[in-house]
OpenMM code with the backbone's topology and positions (N, CA, C; nanometers):
from openmm import Vec3, app, unit

residues = "MET PRO ARG LEU GLU MET LYS PHE LEU VAL ILE ALA LYS ARG ALA LEU ALA LYS GLU ASP VAL ALA LEU CYS GLU THR GLN VAL GLU ARG ALA SER GLU GLN GLN HIS HIS TYR HIS LYS LEU ALA GLN LYS HIS LYS LYS VAL ASN LYS THR ARG ASP GLN VAL LYS ILE SER ILE PRO LEU ARG ARG GLN SER ILE ARG".split()
positions = [
    Vec3(-1.2793, -0.3461, 0.6442),
    Vec3(-1.2362, -0.4705, 0.5852),
    Vec3(-1.3539, -0.5259, 0.5029),
    Vec3(-1.3295, -0.5607, 0.3796),
    Vec3(-1.4373, -0.6110, 0.2937),
    Vec3(-1.4969, -0.7425, 0.3455),
    Vec3(-1.6226, -0.7638, 0.3135),
    Vec3(-1.6919, -0.8838, 0.3602),
    Vec3(-1.6260, -1.0113, 0.3108),
    Vec3(-1.5839, -1.0097, 0.1860),
    Vec3(-1.5236, -1.1292, 0.1284),
    Vec3(-1.3983, -1.1695, 0.2056),
    Vec3(-1.3189, -1.0703, 0.2431),
    Vec3(-1.1977, -1.0994, 0.3201),
    Vec3(-1.2338, -1.1549, 0.4582),
    Vec3(-1.3398, -1.1021, 0.5183),
    Vec3(-1.3849, -1.1542, 0.6473),
    Vec3(-1.4289, -1.2997, 0.6342),
    Vec3(-1.4971, -1.3309, 0.5246),
    Vec3(-1.5408, -1.4690, 0.5032),
    Vec3(-1.4209, -1.5622, 0.4900),
    Vec3(-1.3186, -1.5172, 0.4191),
    Vec3(-1.1981, -1.5988, 0.4047),
    Vec3(-1.1302, -1.6213, 0.5398),
    Vec3(-1.1301, -1.5186, 0.6237),
    Vec3(-1.0720, -1.5346, 0.7576),
    Vec3(-1.1486, -1.6387, 0.8387),
    Vec3(-1.2818, -1.6335, 0.8306),
    Vec3(-1.3650, -1.7277, 0.9057),
    Vec3(-1.3457, -1.8696, 0.8528),
    Vec3(-1.3315, -1.8818, 0.7208),
    Vec3(-1.3085, -2.0145, 0.6629),
    Vec3(-1.1719, -2.0676, 0.7058),
    Vec3(-1.0711, -1.9803, 0.7047),
    Vec3(-0.9360, -2.0228, 0.7410),
    Vec3(-0.9258, -2.0593, 0.8891),
    Vec3(-0.9963, -1.9841, 0.9722),
    Vec3(-0.9922, -2.0093, 1.1170),
    Vec3(-1.1351, -2.0337, 1.1657),
    Vec3(-1.1718, -2.1581, 1.1779),
    Vec3(-1.3094, -2.1967, 1.2134),
    Vec3(-1.3533, -2.1417, 1.3494),
    Vec3(-1.2613, -2.1227, 1.4410),
    Vec3(-1.2964, -2.0749, 1.5752),
    Vec3(-1.3537, -1.9334, 1.5704),
    Vec3(-1.3187, -1.8579, 1.4677),
    Vec3(-1.3674, -1.7203, 1.4572),
    Vec3(-1.5178, -1.7148, 1.4310),
    Vec3(-1.5720, -1.8188, 1.3703),
    Vec3(-1.7150, -1.8211, 1.3412),
    Vec3(-1.7978, -1.8275, 1.4694),
    Vec3(-1.7416, -1.8859, 1.5735),
    Vec3(-1.8152, -1.9039, 1.6990),
    Vec3(-1.7881, -1.7934, 1.7997),
    Vec3(-1.6715, -1.7314, 1.7925),
    Vec3(-1.6331, -1.6318, 1.8924),
    Vec3(-1.6252, -1.4928, 1.8293),
    Vec3(-1.7148, -1.4066, 1.8719),
    Vec3(-1.7178, -1.2707, 1.8186),
    Vec3(-1.5947, -1.1904, 1.8601),
    Vec3(-1.5481, -1.2130, 1.9831),
    Vec3(-1.4322, -1.1388, 2.0338),
    Vec3(-1.3079, -1.1738, 1.9529),
    Vec3(-1.2895, -1.3016, 1.9247),
    Vec3(-1.1738, -1.3448, 1.8461),
    Vec3(-1.1810, -1.2885, 1.7043),
    Vec3(-1.3023, -1.2852, 1.6481),
    Vec3(-1.3201, -1.2287, 1.5139),
    Vec3(-1.2846, -1.0803, 1.5127),
    Vec3(-1.3301, -1.0083, 1.6141),
    Vec3(-1.3002, -0.8650, 1.6233),
    Vec3(-1.1503, -0.8418, 1.6382),
    Vec3(-1.0854, -0.9202, 1.7232),
    Vec3(-0.9406, -0.9060, 1.7421),
    Vec3(-0.8648, -0.9367, 1.6134),
    Vec3(-0.9107, -1.0369, 1.5404),
    Vec3(-0.8467, -1.0721, 1.4136),
    Vec3(-0.8652, -0.9607, 1.3113),
    Vec3(-0.9834, -0.8995, 1.3104),
    Vec3(-1.0088, -0.7877, 1.2187),
    Vec3(-0.9174, -0.6697, 1.2507),
    Vec3(-0.9027, -0.6393, 1.3785),
    Vec3(-0.8159, -0.5290, 1.4194),
    Vec3(-0.6713, -0.5589, 1.3816),
    Vec3(-0.6288, -0.6825, 1.4034),
    Vec3(-0.4924, -0.7225, 1.3682),
    Vec3(-0.4691, -0.7091, 1.2176),
    Vec3(-0.5651, -0.7572, 1.1397),
    Vec3(-0.5531, -0.7500, 0.9931),
    Vec3(-0.5535, -0.6044, 0.9461),
    Vec3(-0.6365, -0.5211, 1.0059),
    Vec3(-0.6418, -0.3802, 0.9679),
    Vec3(-0.5102, -0.3100, 0.9994),
    Vec3(-0.4497, -0.3431, 1.1127),
    Vec3(-0.3215, -0.2801, 1.1465),
    Vec3(-0.2116, -0.3274, 1.0518),
    Vec3(-0.2178, -0.4544, 1.0087),
    Vec3(-0.1213, -0.5032, 0.9093),
    Vec3(-0.1367, -0.4281, 0.7775),
    Vec3(-0.2611, -0.4078, 0.7345),
    Vec3(-0.2867, -0.3354, 0.6103),
    Vec3(-0.2415, -0.1904, 0.6217),
    Vec3(-0.2655, -0.1293, 0.7365),
    Vec3(-0.2242, 0.0085, 0.7577),
    Vec3(-0.0720, 0.0202, 0.7526),
    Vec3(-0.0035, -0.0761, 0.8122),
    Vec3(0.1427, -0.0766, 0.8097),
    Vec3(0.1929, -0.0912, 0.6660),
    Vec3(0.1302, -0.1814, 0.5906),
    Vec3(0.1685, -0.2026, 0.4507),
    Vec3(0.1466, -0.0744, 0.3692),
    Vec3(0.0320, -0.0088, 0.3906),
    Vec3(0.0027, 0.1160, 0.3206),
    Vec3(0.1057, 0.2228, 0.3570),
    Vec3(0.1420, 0.2301, 0.4838),
    Vec3(0.2401, 0.3285, 0.5297),
    Vec3(0.3746, 0.3066, 0.4605),
    Vec3(0.4172, 0.1808, 0.4500),
    Vec3(0.5437, 0.1486, 0.3821),
    Vec3(0.5379, 0.1886, 0.2350),
    Vec3(0.4253, 0.1607, 0.1685),
    Vec3(0.4107, 0.1986, 0.0278),
    Vec3(0.4133, 0.3506, 0.0111),
    Vec3(0.3484, 0.4218, 0.1026),
    Vec3(0.3463, 0.5676, 0.0957),
    Vec3(0.4866, 0.6245, 0.1142),
    Vec3(0.5633, 0.5674, 0.2075),
    Vec3(0.7011, 0.6131, 0.2276),
    Vec3(0.7845, 0.5879, 0.1033),
    Vec3(0.7676, 0.4715, 0.0435),
    Vec3(0.8426, 0.4373, -0.0771),
    Vec3(0.8064, 0.5328, -0.1905),
    Vec3(0.6782, 0.5630, -0.2032),
    Vec3(0.6318, 0.6541, -0.3082),
    Vec3(0.6881, 0.7947, -0.2872),
    Vec3(0.6890, 0.8416, -0.1630),
    Vec3(0.7459, 0.9730, -0.1332),
    Vec3(0.8945, 0.9766, -0.1656),
    Vec3(0.9634, 0.8686, -0.1328),
    Vec3(1.1073, 0.8609, -0.1571),
    Vec3(1.1372, 0.8684, -0.3065),
    Vec3(1.0591, 0.7977, -0.3871),
    Vec3(1.0783, 0.7985, -0.5324),
    Vec3(1.0519, 0.9376, -0.5882),
    Vec3(0.9440, 1.0006, -0.5444),
    Vec3(0.9114, 1.1350, -0.5933),
    Vec3(1.0162, 1.2364, -0.5508),
    Vec3(1.0678, 1.2233, -0.4304),
    Vec3(1.1698, 1.3151, -0.3810),
    Vec3(1.2967, 1.3015, -0.4646),
    Vec3(1.3326, 1.1778, -0.4970),
    Vec3(1.4512, 1.1530, -0.5786),
    Vec3(1.4333, 1.2110, -0.7178),
    Vec3(1.3151, 1.1970, -0.7740),
    Vec3(1.2881, 1.2520, -0.9072),
    Vec3(1.3008, 1.4037, -0.9080),
    Vec3(1.2540, 1.4667, -0.8011),
    Vec3(1.2616, 1.6123, -0.7940),
    Vec3(1.4051, 1.6605, -0.7786),
    Vec3(1.4868, 1.5842, -0.7077),
    Vec3(1.6244, 1.6263, -0.6836),
    Vec3(1.7112, 1.6098, -0.8072),
    Vec3(1.6869, 1.5067, -0.8829),
    Vec3(1.7684, 1.4797, -1.0011),
    Vec3(1.7040, 1.5490, -1.1201),
    Vec3(1.7715, 1.6476, -1.1699),
    Vec3(1.7202, 1.7192, -1.2865),
    Vec3(1.8085, 1.6851, -1.4050),
    Vec3(1.7463, 1.6335, -1.5040),
    Vec3(1.8202, 1.5969, -1.6241),
    Vec3(1.7999, 1.7076, -1.7260),
    Vec3(1.9103, 1.7656, -1.7659),
    Vec3(1.8989, 1.8706, -1.8665),
    Vec3(1.9489, 1.8155, -1.9992),
    Vec3(1.8652, 1.8221, -2.0958),
    Vec3(1.9001, 1.7745, -2.2290),
    Vec3(1.9209, 1.8973, -2.3168),
    Vec3(2.0413, 1.9133, -2.3699),
    Vec3(2.0646, 2.0295, -2.4554),
    Vec3(1.9842, 2.0181, -2.5851),
    Vec3(1.9270, 2.1277, -2.6223),
    Vec3(1.8502, 2.1308, -2.7460),
    Vec3(1.9439, 2.1532, -2.8638),
    Vec3(1.9168, 2.0856, -2.9705),
    Vec3(1.9980, 2.1045, -3.0910),
    Vec3(1.9455, 2.2256, -3.1661),
    Vec3(2.0361, 2.3069, -3.2062),
    Vec3(1.9956, 2.4224, -3.2861),
    Vec3(1.9948, 2.3820, -3.4323),
    Vec3(1.8857, 2.4081, -3.4930),
    Vec3(1.8754, 2.3760, -3.6344),
    Vec3(1.9064, 2.5016, -3.7138),
    Vec3(1.9900, 2.4818, -3.8114),
    Vec3(2.0245, 2.5973, -3.8941),
    Vec3(1.9119, 2.6238, -3.9933),
    Vec3(1.8811, 2.7487, -4.0075),
    Vec3(1.7762, 2.7897, -4.1011),
    Vec3(1.8423, 2.8192, -4.2342),
    Vec3(1.7972, 2.7584, -4.3387),
    Vec3(1.8573, 2.7775, -4.4707),
    Vec3(1.7708, 2.8598, -4.5580),
] * unit.nanometer
topology = app.Topology()
chain = topology.addChain("A")
for resn in residues:
    res = topology.addResidue(resn, chain)
    for name in ("N", "CA", "C"):
        topology.addAtom(name, app.Element.getBySymbol(name[0]), res)
């Protein structure tokens, strides 16, 4: 977790500045939230790529007559 984000957490919750255990628990909670968010994005990305692979669009080429 970046330092800046930790500072924002401490500013938002003043009790975290005094209690190391609470700060650690909050960091773990925030990291698990971020991991869950990343997992959802990865699933969505896989789903989009899978759909693209399944749908094949064939565009017929126009034959140009040679004169």
